[in-house]
N, C-alpha and C positions, 0 to 999 in steps of 0.2 A: 341206099335209097330207102326211104320210109315205106313201110308196108302196113296194110290193114290186117289185124290178127283176129281170127274167129276161132273160138273153142267149141268143138262139138259138145252138145248137151250131155251125151253119154261120157265123153272124156272128162267133162267138168265134174261129174259124179265120181269118176275114178280118182281124180286128183284129190277130192275132198276126203277120200278114205285114207290118205297118207297123213303122217304127222305134220304139225304146223311148220316145222323147220324145213321139211322136204317141199311142202307147198310153196313156201316163200322162196326157196331156191329156184324151183321151176318158174314161178312168176317173175323172178328177176331175169332169168334167161329169155323168157318169152317177151319181156319188155325190151331187152336189147335186140332181139330178133325183129321186133316191130320197128324200132328206131333205125337200125342199121341194115335191115333187109336180109341179113344172113348171120350165121354163127360159124365160127371156125373150130377145127379140131384142136383140142380134145373135147370141147364142150358140145360139139355136134358132129355128125357124120352122115354122109349119104349112104343109104343102105340098099335101095333099089332105084330103078329109073325115076320113080315119082316120090319115093319116101325118104325122109331125113329123120334123124333121131337127135333129141337133146339128151345128153348123157350126164347123169348126176351120180356122184359117188359120195354118199353121206349116210352112214349107218346102213350100208348096203348099196346095191346098184339099182338105180332107177332110170327109166327111159320114158320119153314122150315121142310119139311119132307124129310128124307133120308133113304137109305138102304145100307146094306153091300152086295157086290157082290164078292163071293169067299172069299179068305183070305186077299187079298191085296187092294181091291178097295171099294170105297164108292161113291155112286151116290146121288147127291142132286136133288130131284125130283120136289119140289113144295114149293113156298113161298106164304104166305097169312097173312092177318090181321085177328086175331081171335076176333069175336064180340059176341060170345056166350060162355057159360060155357063149354060145350062139343065141341070137334072138330067136325065140320059138316061132315056128311057122304060123301057129294060131294067132299070135299077136300081129304078125304082118298081114295075114288074111283079114283080120278084123279091121285093121286100119284101111286096107284096100277097099273093103266093103263100104265103110263109112265114106271114103273118098268119092266113091261113085255117086253119092247123094249130092256132092258139091260141084261135080264137073258138069259143065254146060257144053253140049256138042252143037 
């Protein structure tokens, strides 16, 4: 099911810090996410109750954290280069903090 994709303005800046090849790879997955409404493992993975990650392995490990808002929208919250085995807590907390700005109670 098609979804509307929104990229947080801070996340957009983070993405632009990566090389062009990495940016294009993320943009391709985000486009698929919008068209199909989901991504499957190994390209994506649920990591908390609300957060999912896009996984890119190209000249290193890169991740993007995103969340579903309601039934029709997805917000991309954070991009980072993964340097450790586990996703660092600070990256999860940053994405959760940004997610709060998009949730409507």
